[in-house]
BALO-375486 format. One record per residue (C-alpha): residue in three letters; x, z, y. Coordinates in Angstrom, 3 decimals, padded with zeros to 6 digits, always signed. Layout:
<sites>
@residu ALA&x X&z Z&y Y
...
</sites>
This chain:
<sites>
@residu UNK&x +000.142&z -000.042&y -000.037
@residu UNK&x +001.340&z -001.008&y +003.317
@residu UNK&x +002.270&z +001.782&y +005.749
@residu UNK&x -000.042&z +002.260&y +008.633
@residu UNK&x +003.042&z +002.336&y +010.770
@residu UNK&x +005.286&z -000.736&y +010.769
@residu UNK&x +008.998&z +000.224&y +010.525
@residu UNK&x +010.962&z +000.065&y +013.676
@residu UNK&x +013.029&z -002.999&y +014.010
@residu UNK&x +015.562&z -001.725&y +016.632
@residu UNK&x +016.061&z +001.149&y +019.014
@residu UNK&x +014.212&z +000.529&y +022.281
@residu UNK&x +016.012&z +001.192&y +025.496
@residu UNK&x +014.542&z +003.771&y +028.086
@residu UNK&x +013.486&z +000.913&y +030.300
@residu UNK&x +011.701&z -000.817&y +027.556
@residu UNK&x +009.782&z +002.449&y +026.782
@residu UNK&x +008.913&z +002.719&y +030.358
@residu UNK&x +007.536&z -000.760&y +030.456
@residu UNK&x +005.466&z -000.068&y +027.480
@residu UNK&x +003.769&z +002.699&y +029.304
@residu UNK&x +002.001&z +000.132&y +031.326
@residu UNK&x +000.290&z -001.412&y +028.275
@residu UNK&x -003.493&z -001.379&y +028.626
@residu UNK&x -003.804&z +000.250&y +025.258
@residu UNK&x -001.815&z +003.158&y +026.378
@residu UNK&x -004.142&z +003.796&y +029.284
@residu UNK&x -007.191&z +003.445&y +026.775
@residu UNK&x -005.446&z +005.895&y +024.493
@residu UNK&x -005.029&z +008.349&y +027.169
@residu UNK&x -008.765&z +008.270&y +028.104
@residu UNK&x -009.722&z +008.345&y +024.327
@residu UNK&x -007.557&z +011.338&y +023.915
@residu UNK&x -009.447&z +012.939&y +026.740
@residu UNK&x -012.701&z +012.070&y +024.974
@residu UNK&x -011.390&z +013.754&y +021.748
@residu UNK&x -010.340&z +016.927&y +023.471
@residu UNK&x -013.338&z +017.326&y +025.818
@residu UNK&x -015.928&z +018.763&y +023.255
@residu UNK&x -013.403&z +020.855&y +021.333
@residu UNK&x -013.294&z +024.113&y +023.371
@residu UNK&x -016.999&z +023.723&y +024.464
@residu UNK&x -017.981&z +024.626&y +020.943
@residu UNK&x -015.075&z +027.104&y +020.376
@residu UNK&x -013.104&z +029.342&y +023.045
@residu UNK&x -014.975&z +028.410&y +026.118
@residu UNK&x -018.258&z +028.652&y +024.242
@residu UNK&x -017.066&z +032.265&y +023.264
@residu UNK&x -016.415&z +033.115&y +026.906
@residu UNK&x -020.065&z +032.129&y +027.754
@residu UNK&x -021.367&z +034.148&y +024.885
@residu UNK&x -019.274&z +037.186&y +025.899
@residu UNK&x -020.373&z +036.758&y +029.540
@residu UNK&x -024.012&z +036.968&y +028.390
@residu UNK&x -023.397&z +040.219&y +026.344
@residu UNK&x -022.883&z +038.613&y +022.837
@residu UNK&x -021.041&z +040.922&y +020.222
@residu UNK&x -017.513&z +039.945&y +019.268
@residu UNK&x -018.730&z +039.691&y +015.504
@residu UNK&x -021.407&z +037.201&y +016.447
@residu UNK&x -018.890&z +035.223&y +018.618
@residu UNK&x -016.443&z +035.157&y +015.712
@residu UNK&x -019.063&z +033.867&y +013.290
@residu UNK&x -020.643&z +031.295&y +015.479
@residu UNK&x -017.017&z +029.759&y +015.814
@residu UNK&x -017.587&z +028.638&y +012.360
@residu UNK&x -019.517&z +025.473&y +013.808
@residu UNK&x -015.761&z +024.396&y +014.121
@residu UNK&x -015.884&z +023.759&y +010.317
@residu UNK&x -017.034&z +020.360&y +011.119
@residu UNK&x -013.399&z +019.511&y +012.004
@residu UNK&x -012.174&z +020.950&y +008.686
@residu UNK&x -014.677&z +019.154&y +006.552
@residu UNK&x -014.617&z +015.737&y +008.166
@residu UNK&x -012.484&z +014.253&y +005.376
@residu UNK&x -015.718&z +014.265&y +003.242
@residu UNK&x -017.351&z +011.685&y +005.363
@residu UNK&x -014.273&z +009.900&y +006.557
@residu UNK&x -014.629&z +007.263&y +003.863
@residu UNK&x -017.888&z +006.053&y +005.600
@residu UNK&x -015.997&z +005.706&y +008.936
@residu UNK&x -013.346&z +003.661&y +007.130
@residu UNK&x -015.636&z +001.306&y +005.285
@residu UNK&x -019.105&z +001.046&y +006.993
@residu UNK&x -019.933&z -000.526&y +010.280
@residu UNK&x -022.401&z +001.382&y +012.552
@residu UNK&x -025.704&z -000.584&y +012.954
@residu UNK&x -026.028&z -002.464&y +016.182
@residu UNK&x -023.032&z -000.646&y +017.620
@residu UNK&x -020.918&z -002.112&y +014.900
@residu UNK&x -020.816&z -005.309&y +016.809
@residu UNK&x -018.195&z -003.793&y +018.841
@residu UNK&x -016.076&z -003.327&y +015.850
@residu UNK&x -015.822&z -000.639&y +013.241
@residu UNK&x -013.605&z +001.745&y +015.074
@residu UNK&x -015.295&z +001.132&y +018.515
@residu UNK&x -018.698&z +001.264&y +017.084
@residu UNK&x -018.188&z +004.756&y +015.511
@residu UNK&x -016.529&z +005.956&y +018.776
@residu UNK&x -019.330&z +004.995&y +021.009
@residu UNK&x -022.004&z +006.405&y +018.687
@residu UNK&x -020.175&z +009.864&y +018.581
@residu UNK&x -019.772&z +009.908&y +022.181
@residu UNK&x -023.443&z +009.580&y +022.879
@residu UNK&x -024.190&z +012.395&y +020.281
@residu UNK&x -021.642&z +014.604&y +021.793
@residu UNK&x -023.257&z +014.089&y +025.073
@residu UNK&x -026.710&z +014.915&y +023.645
@residu UNK&x -025.302&z +018.042&y +022.068
@residu UNK&x -023.759&z +019.385&y +025.263
@residu UNK&x -026.980&z +018.553&y +027.358
@residu UNK&x -028.875&z +020.601&y +024.457
@residu UNK&x -026.595&z +023.641&y +024.744
@residu UNK&x -027.101&z +023.601&y +028.363
@residu UNK&x -030.846&z +023.277&y +028.196
@residu UNK&x -031.451&z +026.184&y +025.737
@residu UNK&x -028.723&z +028.441&y +026.977
@residu UNK&x -028.168&z +031.899&y +025.368
@residu UNK&x -031.743&z +032.755&y +026.441
@residu UNK&x -032.954&z +030.415&y +023.750
@residu UNK&x -031.233&z +032.381&y +021.082
@residu UNK&x -028.018&z +032.056&y +019.151
@residu UNK&x -029.678&z +029.915&y +016.369
@residu UNK&x -030.839&z +027.203&y +018.912
@residu UNK&x -027.760&z +026.986&y +020.998
@residu UNK&x -025.677&z +027.261&y +017.782
@residu UNK&x -027.645&z +024.190&y +016.410
@residu UNK&x -026.610&z +022.077&y +019.329
@residu UNK&x -023.110&z +023.349&y +019.228
@residu UNK&x -022.951&z +022.245&y +015.618
@residu UNK&x -024.221&z +018.671&y +016.595
@residu UNK&x -021.558&z +018.530&y +019.186
@residu UNK&x -018.836&z +019.733&y +016.832
@residu UNK&x -019.915&z +017.233&y +014.097
@residu UNK&x -020.117&z +014.274&y +016.479
@residu UNK&x -016.816&z +015.272&y +017.944
@residu UNK&x -015.133&z +015.477&y +014.564
@residu UNK&x -016.399&z +012.174&y +013.477
@residu UNK&x -015.178&z +010.734&y +016.731
@residu UNK&x -011.728&z +012.111&y +016.001
@residu UNK&x -011.694&z +010.267&y +012.675
@residu UNK&x -012.298&z +006.897&y +014.449
@residu UNK&x -009.929&z +007.592&y +017.401
@residu UNK&x -007.173&z +008.683&y +015.104
@residu UNK&x -007.547&z +005.563&y +012.902
@residu UNK&x -007.590&z +003.441&y +016.224
@residu UNK&x -004.402&z +005.099&y +017.496
@residu UNK&x -002.385&z +004.599&y +014.296
@residu UNK&x -003.748&z +001.059&y +013.617
@residu UNK&x -003.264&z -000.168&y +017.147
@residu UNK&x +000.385&z +000.827&y +017.224
@residu UNK&x +002.703&z -002.059&y +016.051
@residu UNK&x +005.621&z +000.120&y +014.902
@residu UNK&x +006.825&z +003.620&y +014.515
@residu UNK&x +008.214&z +003.938&y +018.142
@residu UNK&x +004.773&z +002.779&y +019.369
@residu UNK&x +002.839&z +005.165&y +017.416
@residu UNK&x +004.908&z +007.922&y +019.032
@residu UNK&x +004.034&z +006.422&y +022.342
@residu UNK&x +000.310&z +006.271&y +021.463
@residu UNK&x +000.582&z +009.885&y +020.160
@residu UNK&x +001.908&z +011.212&y +023.328
@residu UNK&x -000.596&z +009.334&y +025.449
@residu UNK&x -003.378&z +010.828&y +023.337
@residu UNK&x -001.948&z +014.291&y +023.432
@residu UNK&x -001.680&z +014.099&y +027.282
@residu UNK&x -005.446&z +012.966&y +027.462
@residu UNK&x -006.317&z +015.682&y +024.939
@residu UNK&x -004.540&z +018.440&y +026.805
@residu UNK&x -005.940&z +017.311&y +030.123
@residu UNK&x -009.511&z +017.744&y +028.555
@residu UNK&x -008.592&z +021.119&y +027.330
@residu UNK&x -007.541&z +022.286&y +030.737
@residu UNK&x -010.707&z +020.965&y +032.188
@residu UNK&x -012.770&z +022.804&y +029.418
@residu UNK&x -010.604&z +025.834&y +029.548
@residu UNK&x -009.952&z +026.183&y +033.378
@residu UNK&x -012.147&z +024.125&y +035.633
@residu UNK&x -015.370&z +024.952&y +033.726
@residu UNK&x -014.629&z +028.651&y +034.111
@residu UNK&x -014.268&z +028.177&y +037.768
@residu UNK&x -017.502&z +026.220&y +037.935
@residu UNK&x -019.271&z +028.739&y +035.848
@residu UNK&x -018.372&z +031.548&y +038.310
@residu UNK&x -020.206&z +029.443&y +040.962
@residu UNK&x -023.145&z +027.440&y +039.454
@residu UNK&x -023.565&z +029.118&y +036.015
@residu UNK&x -022.639&z +028.007&y +032.358
@residu UNK&x -025.570&z +025.795&y +031.812
@residu UNK&x -024.829&z +023.502&y +034.896
@residu UNK&x -021.199&z +023.536&y +033.955
@residu UNK&x -022.120&z +022.148&y +030.610
@residu UNK&x -024.168&z +019.475&y +032.057
@residu UNK&x -021.067&z +018.481&y +034.077
@residu UNK&x -019.071&z +018.205&y +030.856
@residu UNK&x -021.910&z +016.047&y +029.402
@residu UNK&x -021.416&z +013.586&y +032.499
@residu UNK&x -017.581&z +013.547&y +031.868
@residu UNK&x -018.305&z +012.643&y +028.241
@residu UNK&x -020.632&z +009.645&y +029.322
@residu UNK&x -017.746&z +008.374&y +031.364
@residu UNK&x -015.402&z +008.404&y +028.435
@residu UNK&x -017.649&z +005.625&y +026.915
@residu UNK&x -016.002&z +003.240&y +029.416
@residu UNK&x -012.637&z +003.633&y +027.450
@residu UNK&x -014.415&z +002.727&y +024.158
@residu UNK&x -015.970&z -000.438&y +025.778
@residu UNK&x -012.678&z -001.584&y +027.094
@residu UNK&x -010.695&z -001.017&y +023.850
@residu UNK&x -009.691&z -003.743&y +021.514
@residu UNK&x -010.460&z -003.498&y +017.845
@residu UNK&x -007.158&z -003.295&y +015.802
@residu UNK&x -007.127&z -006.773&y +014.062
@residu UNK&x -004.145&z -005.880&y +011.875
@residu UNK&x -006.043&z -003.082&y +010.148
@residu UNK&x -009.372&z -004.940&y +010.336
@residu UNK&x -008.036&z -007.725&y +008.037
@residu UNK&x -006.941&z -005.251&y +005.391
@residu UNK&x -010.174&z -003.313&y +005.532
@residu UNK&x -012.280&z -006.380&y +005.084
@residu UNK&x -010.376&z -007.431&y +002.027
@residu UNK&x -011.433&z -004.154&y +000.312
@residu UNK&x -014.394&z -004.247&y -002.295
@residu UNK&x -017.757&z -003.369&y -000.758
@residu UNK&x -018.489&z +000.292&y -000.701
@residu UNK&x -021.780&z -000.127&y -002.548
@residu UNK&x -019.888&z -001.527&y -005.580
@residu UNK&x -018.539&z +001.006&y -008.136
@residu UNK&x -014.981&z -000.351&y -007.370
@residu UNK&x -015.358&z -000.233&y -003.768
@residu UNK&x -016.891&z +003.345&y -003.858
@residu UNK&x -014.025&z +004.538&y -006.099
@residu UNK&x -011.336&z +002.974&y -003.886
@residu UNK&x -012.804&z +004.647&y -000.702
@residu UNK&x -013.166&z +008.027&y -002.143
@residu UNK&x -010.301&z +008.302&y -004.539
@residu UNK&x -007.949&z +005.505&y -003.281
@residu UNK&x -006.522&z +007.359&y -000.277
@residu UNK&x -005.622&z +010.371&y -002.294
@residu UNK&x -004.091&z +008.434&y -005.248
@residu UNK&x -002.008&z +006.421&y -002.668
@residu UNK&x -000.853&z +009.403&y -000.895
@residu UNK&x +000.359&z +011.346&y -004.061
@residu UNK&x +001.782&z +008.003&y -005.458
@residu UNK&x +003.994&z +007.691&y -002.248
@residu UNK&x +004.896&z +011.350&y -001.797
@residu UNK&x +004.623&z +012.714&y -005.299
@residu UNK&x +005.388&z +016.561&y -005.690
@residu UNK&x +006.446&z +016.770&y -001.967
@residu UNK&x +002.892&z +015.790&y -001.253
@residu UNK&x +001.735&z +019.131&y -002.420
@residu UNK&x +004.244&z +020.962&y -000.250
@residu UNK&x +003.290&z +018.752&y +002.665
@residu UNK&x -000.292&z +019.661&y +002.540
@residu UNK&x +000.266&z +023.264&y +002.159
@residu UNK&x +002.695&z +023.271&y +005.131
@residu UNK&x +000.068&z +021.429&y +007.211
@residu UNK&x -002.687&z +023.855&y +006.041
@residu UNK&x -000.681&z +026.727&y +007.445
@residu UNK&x +001.139&z +025.209&y +010.373
@residu UNK&x -001.482&z +025.943&y +013.039
@residu UNK&x -002.653&z +029.405&y +012.018
@residu UNK&x -000.832&z +031.173&y +014.742
@residu UNK&x -003.003&z +029.272&y +017.315
@residu UNK&x -006.239&z +029.191&y +015.273
@residu UNK&x -006.786&z +032.776&y +014.042
@residu UNK&x -007.430&z +034.455&y +017.193
@residu UNK&x -008.961&z +031.476&y +019.031
@residu UNK&x -012.408&z +032.924&y +019.486
@residu UNK&x -010.947&z +036.092&y +020.982
@residu UNK&x -008.790&z +034.692&y +023.851
@residu UNK&x -011.538&z +034.513&y +026.500
@residu UNK&x -013.196&z +037.713&y +025.336
@residu UNK&x -009.957&z +039.298&y +025.623
@residu UNK&x -009.499&z +038.128&y +029.322
@residu UNK&x -012.983&z +039.548&y +030.011
@residu UNK&x -012.212&z +042.743&y +028.523
@residu UNK&x -008.968&z +042.923&y +030.427
@residu UNK&x -010.791&z +042.475&y +033.552
@residu UNK&x -009.092&z +039.225&y +034.495
@residu UNK&x -011.324&z +037.301&y +036.871
@residu UNK&x -012.549&z +033.839&y +036.027
@residu UNK&x -010.872&z +032.418&y +038.994
@residu UNK&x -007.552&z +033.854&y +037.937
@residu UNK&x -007.864&z +032.436&y +034.508
@residu UNK&x -008.923&z +028.927&y +035.824
@residu UNK&x -006.065&z +028.993&y +038.510
@residu UNK&x -003.357&z +029.903&y +036.024
@residu UNK&x -004.550&z +027.385&y +033.477
@residu UNK&x -004.861&z +024.640&y +036.091
@residu UNK&x -001.542&z +025.176&y +037.558
@residu UNK&x +000.990&z +026.730&y +035.269
@residu UNK&x -001.019&z +025.398&y +032.275
@residu UNK&x -000.908&z +021.905&y +033.546
@residu UNK&x +002.944&z +021.861&y +034.060
@residu UNK&x +003.499&z +023.707&y +030.621
@residu UNK&x +001.252&z +020.894&y +029.048
@residu UNK&x +003.376&z +018.057&y +030.307
@residu UNK&x +006.665&z +019.623&y +029.581
@residu UNK&x +005.547&z +020.692&y +026.042
@residu UNK&x +004.421&z +017.077&y +025.212
@residu UNK&x +007.554&z +015.592&y +026.674
@residu UNK&x +009.879&z +018.232&y +024.988
@residu UNK&x +008.258&z +017.432&y +021.594
@residu UNK&x +008.622&z +013.691&y +022.110
@residu UNK&x +012.362&z +014.094&y +023.014
@residu UNK&x +012.942&z +016.470&y +020.208
@residu UNK&x +011.361&z +014.098&y +017.590
@residu UNK&x +013.573&z +011.090&y +018.682
@residu UNK&x +016.731&z +013.146&y +019.127
@residu UNK&x +016.371&z +015.610&y +016.115
@residu UNK&x +013.860&z +014.246&y +013.792
@residu UNK&x +010.461&z +015.307&y +012.870
@residu UNK&x +011.070&z +018.277&y +010.521
@residu UNK&x +013.469&z +019.971&y +012.988
@residu UNK&x +010.838&z +019.409&y +015.656
@residu UNK&x +008.277&z +020.990&y +013.444
@residu UNK&x +010.510&z +024.032&y +012.861
@residu UNK&x +010.981&z +024.488&y +016.557
@residu UNK&x +007.143&z +024.078&y +017.290
@residu UNK&x +006.348&z +026.679&y +014.635
@residu UNK&x +008.840&z +029.320&y +016.003
@residu UNK&x +007.357&z +028.691&y +019.473
@residu UNK&x +003.795&z +029.046&y +018.173
@residu UNK&x +004.438&z +032.334&y +016.712
@residu UNK&x +006.193&z +033.712&y +019.755
@residu UNK&x +003.421&z +032.351&y +022.159
@residu UNK&x +000.560&z +033.868&y +020.202
@residu UNK&x +002.387&z +037.288&y +019.817
@residu UNK&x +003.176&z +037.427&y +023.476
@residu UNK&x -000.469&z +037.953&y +024.400
@residu UNK&x -000.092&z +041.489&y +023.116
@residu UNK&x +001.941&z +042.138&y +026.459
@residu UNK&x -001.249&z +041.836&y +028.571
@residu UNK&x -002.613&z +044.876&y +026.816
@residu UNK&x -000.018&z +046.994&y +028.692
@residu UNK&x +000.421&z +044.821&y +031.828
@residu UNK&x -002.364&z +042.430&y +032.787
@residu UNK&x -000.697&z +041.593&y +036.147
@residu UNK&x -001.345&z +037.972&y +037.293
@residu UNK&x +002.450&z +037.228&y +037.081
@residu UNK&x +002.638&z +038.390&y +033.453
@residu UNK&x -000.449&z +036.538&y +032.508
@residu UNK&x +000.950&z +033.327&y +033.977
@residu UNK&x +004.141&z +033.796&y +032.042
@residu UNK&x +002.414&z +034.455&y +028.784
@residu UNK&x -000.100&z +031.538&y +029.279
@residu UNK&x +002.783&z +029.209&y +030.303
@residu UNK&x +004.705&z +030.064&y +027.105
@residu UNK&x +001.723&z +029.631&y +024.798
@residu UNK&x +000.556&z +026.367&y +026.364
@residu UNK&x +003.960&z +024.911&y +026.125
@residu UNK&x +004.209&z +026.100&y +022.459
@residu UNK&x +000.806&z +024.684&y +021.567
@residu UNK&x +001.494&z +021.229&y +023.130
@residu UNK&x +005.019&z +021.010&y +021.546
@residu UNK&x +003.677&z +021.990&y +018.008
@residu UNK&x +000.620&z +019.697&y +018.535
@residu UNK&x +002.614&z +016.581&y +019.174
@residu UNK&x +005.110&z +017.428&y +016.391
@residu UNK&x +002.442&z +017.866&y +013.851
@residu UNK&x +000.191&z +014.865&y +014.901
@residu UNK&x +003.224&z +012.584&y +014.807
@residu UNK&x +004.313&z +013.958&y +011.370
@residu UNK&x +000.812&z +013.467&y +009.939
@residu UNK&x +000.473&z +009.976&y +011.407
@residu UNK&x +003.722&z +008.920&y +009.703
@residu UNK&x +002.222&z +009.749&y +006.309
@residu UNK&x -000.683&z +007.434&y +006.414
@residu UNK&x -001.045&z +003.951&y +004.831
@residu UNK&x -002.802&z +000.917&y +006.199
@residu UNK&x -006.356&z +000.456&y +004.686
@residu UNK&x -006.828&z +004.137&y +004.256
@residu UNK&x -005.896&z +005.462&y +007.702
@residu UNK&x -009.018&z +007.185&y +008.646
@residu UNK&x -009.537&z +008.882&y +005.350
@residu UNK&x -005.766&z +009.860&y +004.860
@residu UNK&x -005.419&z +011.249&y +008.531
@residu UNK&x -008.764&z +013.049&y +008.159
@residu UNK&x -007.507&z +014.563&y +004.945
@residu UNK&x -004.384&z +015.731&y +006.683
@residu UNK&x -006.045&z +016.953&y +009.818
@residu UNK&x -008.920&z +018.674&y +007.698
@residu UNK&x -006.191&z +020.531&y +005.744
@residu UNK&x -004.612&z +021.836&y +008.790
@residu UNK&x -007.972&z +022.966&y +010.301
@residu UNK&x -009.647&z +024.196&y +007.151
@residu UNK&x -008.023&z +027.733&y +006.666
@residu UNK&x -007.680&z +028.511&y +010.327
@residu UNK&x -011.198&z +027.698&y +011.052
@residu UNK&x -012.261&z +029.929&y +008.108
@residu UNK&x -010.059&z +032.933&y +009.164
@residu UNK&x -010.875&z +032.883&y +012.892
@residu UNK&x -014.573&z +033.661&y +011.992
@residu UNK&x -013.337&z +037.105&y +011.054
@residu UNK&x -011.336&z +037.611&y +014.236
@residu UNK&x -013.986&z +039.656&y +015.902
@residu UNK&x -014.544&z +041.836&y +012.946
@residu UNK&x -010.764&z +042.371&y +012.706
@residu UNK&x -010.666&z +043.598&y +016.294
@residu UNK&x -013.728&z +045.730&y +016.191
@residu UNK&x -012.664&z +047.391&y +012.933
@residu UNK&x -009.283&z +048.514&y +014.148
@residu UNK&x -010.649&z +049.461&y +017.724
@residu UNK&x -011.416&z +053.147&y +016.778
@residu UNK&x -007.659&z +053.451&y +015.782
@residu UNK&x -005.921&z +051.584&y +018.484
@residu UNK&x -008.484&z +051.372&y +021.170
@residu UNK&x -010.058&z +047.940&y +022.258
@residu UNK&x -006.967&z +046.596&y +024.084
@residu UNK&x -004.546&z +048.029&y +021.408
@residu UNK&x -006.652&z +046.366&y +018.807
@residu UNK&x -006.512&z +043.025&y +020.423
@residu UNK&x -002.654&z +043.499&y +020.969
@residu UNK&x -002.149&z +044.439&y +017.192
@residu UNK&x -004.270&z +041.361&y +016.046
@residu UNK&x -002.143&z +038.929&y +018.249
@residu UNK&x +001.116&z +040.150&y +016.983
@residu UNK&x -000.086&z +039.961&y +013.366
@residu UNK&x -001.401&z +036.486&y +013.868
@residu UNK&x +002.132&z +035.471&y +015.289
@residu UNK&x +003.610&z +036.485&y +012.030
@residu UNK&x +001.651&z +033.907&y +010.200
@residu UNK&x +004.126&z +031.532&y +011.314
@residu UNK&x +006.704&z +032.717&y +008.709
@residu UNK&x +005.126&z +031.114&y +005.541
@residu UNK&x +004.895&z +027.623&y +006.823
@residu UNK&x +008.267&z +027.969&y +008.214
@residu UNK&x +009.611&z +028.517&y +004.793
@residu UNK&x +007.745&z +025.584&y +003.482
@residu UNK&x +009.210&z +023.412&y +006.226
@residu UNK&x +012.789&z +024.637&y +005.076
@residu UNK&x +011.860&z +023.628&y +001.471
@residu UNK&x +010.615&z +020.135&y +002.588
@residu UNK&x +013.861&z +019.783&y +004.626
@residu UNK&x +015.902&z +020.497&y +001.440
@residu UNK&x +013.699&z +018.072&y -000.719
@residu UNK&x +014.343&z +015.321&y +001.864
@residu UNK&x +018.085&z +015.911&y +001.803
@residu UNK&x +018.164&z +015.808&y -001.992
@residu UNK&x +016.027&z +012.749&y -001.966
@residu UNK&x +018.280&z +011.037&y +000.510
</sites>
């Protein structure tokens, strides 16, 4: 099976790379990265802030974060995105048709959350949050496939991944900073309406995108999905191809990927409730995220890209993992000193670490896919890294409340953040094992 990323023919000069930044598809990737990132926190951390603001318990916030399981389970319907055209919208092409449909559904979900609010009950707002998360996860399948298939070689997939991560991280800043400042002035419901409008604007990028012809030819050579052979190839083929290519190392890769983002995921629903309970104002949170966070975002993405080129992917993954663990554990400092300067320093470190690790992992996973199975294989990998973390974060509220009688509320938060930072150790050991296996193979 042909790799989804063509091999690099020669090293590009710095000027050639800069010229490639002007390609229309790079700008489109930036916008699609924004579309991918926009719904994520609106059903996760930011949603938790809204719920905590309205008096919802930490236990309920932790459990409702499980709507994010849509991102972990997307591998199960990714073969449909790989093999079936969306009715009517499929005229745009398979990838673009799915992207547009999902963007419409995300908009509907956000408007539904805004309309019912917390006054409508957790079940009602949770149902719309689930719709938003499901549509967003499906959109990610199509966008990730488009990103990998639109790249002409390994260098270009790195360029497209960086553009996607910049757009994604800008969206996270909007939904993690600007929306909080807006909520302090116009309320949460109106703020979510504004996010739905932004999602609608993202459809422009989908309409201007070009369907990746290289992958389109391979996909249309596949047997129809409604035949037994086609169904088997769509469901089993991606996994057979993956393990045929990577053999025993494939299992180590999947386990490492499954554990890699635990330092970021486990305490995810508790970040904003933590700021709330520390007494940090919405304006302070928004200002720090929109200034220091923005700078850290670009530096983190750039540093990961440089590291991947100079040091290679596995060393870059190791650095990202160490940074992740330190960045998460550093939040414990706020329990003893929530001064704005300390908050800004901790937030900057954590944002830099998340961006660095995010680029490293996405680039690594992209390098493991094969043309013809791009959407399913990447969904398998991204579902693997999301599954355990999404499950464990549902218990984050219980963990904090359980140890509160012993350590006090802020001490419980601090203990949980330090413990979460230590979860970087198991995947670090697996990375070192992969590194050794790669050297022996070489």
